N, C-alpha and C positions, 0 to 999 in steps of 0.2 A: 519382442515385447519389452525386454529389459532395456534395450537401446532407446526405444520410443519413450519409455518412462523417464529415463535420464534426460532425454531431449526436452520433454515437457517440464521437468524439474528445473532445468537451466533456462529455458525460454521464459518461464514464468517465475523467476526468482522473486522472493518477497520485496527486494529492493527495487524491482522494476515495475511492480504493479501500480504504484501511484502515477508513474510516468505514462503507462498505457491509459489509465483513467483520464488523465489530463488531455491526452491526444484526442480521446473520444469527445469530451465535452467542448473542446476548443474547435474541432474540425467537423463535427456532425451538427447540422442545423438544429437549433432549438429555439423555443419561444416561451419565455418565462410567464407564469400566471401573474406574478407581481410585476406590473409594468414599470415600477421604480428600480427593478433589478436589471442590471446589464447582462445580456447573454454572453458567455465566453466566446461564442461563435462569431460575434460581430466585432470583437477586438481587432485592431490593426494586426496584420500578419507579423510585422517585426516585433510587436509587443508580445504576441503569443510565443514566439520562439525565444525571446528574452526570458519570459517567465518560465517556460519549459526548461531552459538551460539552467536557471537557478535551481529548479527542482531536481534536475539531473545531477547537479553538483552535490546537493545536500542529501538527496535520497539514495543516490547510487555511487557516484565517483568517490566522494569523501568516505562514506562508510566502507565501501569496497576496499579502498586503499588501507583503511584502518584495520580491517579484518585480515588483509594480507600481511600487514605488519605484525599483528598478533600471531599469525601462523609462522612467519619467519623467525620471530623471537620465541617460538615454541610455547606461547601462552595458551594457544589452542592447538590441538593435534591434527585437525583437518579443517579445511575451509567449509565443509558441510556442517561442522559443529555437531557431531553425532552425540557427544557427551552432554547430558543435561546440565551438569555443573559448569561446563565450559561456556555455556550460553549467557551467563550472567554479565560478564564484561562486555561482550558484543551488544547485548541488549541495552546496557547503560550507555554505550557509545551511540546507539541509535536514538536513545532518549535525548542525548546531548545535541545531536544534529537536528532533531525535530524541533527542539527549543530554539536553536539558532535560526532555523528556517522560519519559524513563527515570528521571531523577533525581527528578522530581515524583512519579511512581508509587511509587518506592522510599521516599521520605520520607513519603508518605501512608499507606503500608502496610508498615512496617518488619518486621512479624511474618509477612508473606507470607500473609495470610488470603484476599486476593482470588484468583480463579481465575488460573492461570498465563497465560492468553491476553492479559491486560492488560500483561504484561511481554514476552511472546514477540513480539507484533506490532510494537512499536516497536524491539525488538532486531533483528528481521529487517529492518526498514526501515533501521536504522543500518548493518548489515552490507552490505546491497544498495547503499545510497547510497555508502558508502565504496569499494566495489569499482567501481561505475559511475564514480566520480570519477577513479579510476586509468585505467580502460579508455577514458574519454573523451579521453585524451591521444592515442589512436591511431584510434579510430573513434567515430562518432556513435551510440552504442548507444541504443536506444529506451527512453525513460523510460515511455512509455505501456505498452510491452510489459513493462517491469519492474514497473510497478504491477499489471498483470494477473497477473504471475507471483507477486508477493507475495500478492495476493488469493486466487488459486487454491491456491498452495502452503500458505498458512496454513490454509485450510479443509480441505485434504487432510490435513494433520497433525492438525487438530482432530478430524476425524471418524474418524481411525484410533484415537483414544482413547475413542470412544463405543460403547455397546452397540448403538446404532441408527444406523449411518452412513447419511446421506441421499444416495442415488445421484442423486435429483432435483436437489438443490442443487449437487452436484459437476458434474452434466451442465450445469446452467445456468452455473456458473462457467467451465467450459471453453468453452461457447458464447459467453459474453460476451468471453472472451479472444480467441476466433477472430474475432469481429466487430470488435473494436478493432484487432487486428493486421492484419486484412484492410483495414480503413479506412485505417490509416496507410500501408499499402503502396499502396492505390489512389490516395491523395492524393500519392504519391511523396515522402513525408516521410522514408522510410527504405528501405534495401535489405532483402531477405529475411534476409540474414545479421545485420544490426543488430537486426531484430525478433526473430528466433529466438534470438539470443544473449541479448538482454535478458530474454525470457520464461524461458528455460531456467535461466539463472543465478539469477534472482530466485525461481523456483519451487523450485529445489534448496535454496537457502538458507532460504527460509521454511518449507519442509516438514521441515527438519532441526533448526530452532531449538526447543529444549525448555525 
C-alpha cells in the first residue's frame, strides 16, 4: 500500500495535473453550448501539441528544474518539500511561471481566437498558488490536493459549458482526486484538514474562473 501511495503521488504531481487536464479537453470530443466558442477538440493537431508543449515547459519542466536547483543548493531539504516554511520560495517560483505563461498566451493570441481554456487554466493556477502562498504561513496546505482541485474544478467548469458533459470523465477526475488525497493521508504527509482545504479551495477557484 505504501508503494502504491508513492506511485499515485508521483504520477499525479501537482505540476502535471494541468497537462492531464489539457489532454482531456483537446482530445476528447466536445461541443460548446456557446457556438462562438471554438472547441479545443477541433484545433489542428500540430497546434494542440504546440500549445501542450508550451504548458509542459512552464507548468512542469521549468518549475521542476527550478525546484531541483533549490534542492541542489540546499535551499530546500527534500524535493517533496515536507517543511511548511520551505514551500514559500517554490510557491513564488510557481507564481512567476504562471505569470509568464499567461503573458505568453496573451501575446501569442492578442485577438482571443484560441479557446478560453488556454487562459483559464493558468489563471486558475495563478490564483490558487497565490492563495496557497498566503495560507502556507499558517498551515502546510496540500499542493497535491490543490493540483487535484484545479484538475477537477477546471474539468467541471469546462463540461458545464458543453452540450455533452462527460459524466465518465468527471467520475474519473474525482476518483483520481480521491486516490491522491488518500495516498497523501496514508503516507502521513498531511492532515485531513490540510488535504480537504487544499482540494476545496482549488476546486472552487478553478471551477469559477471564466
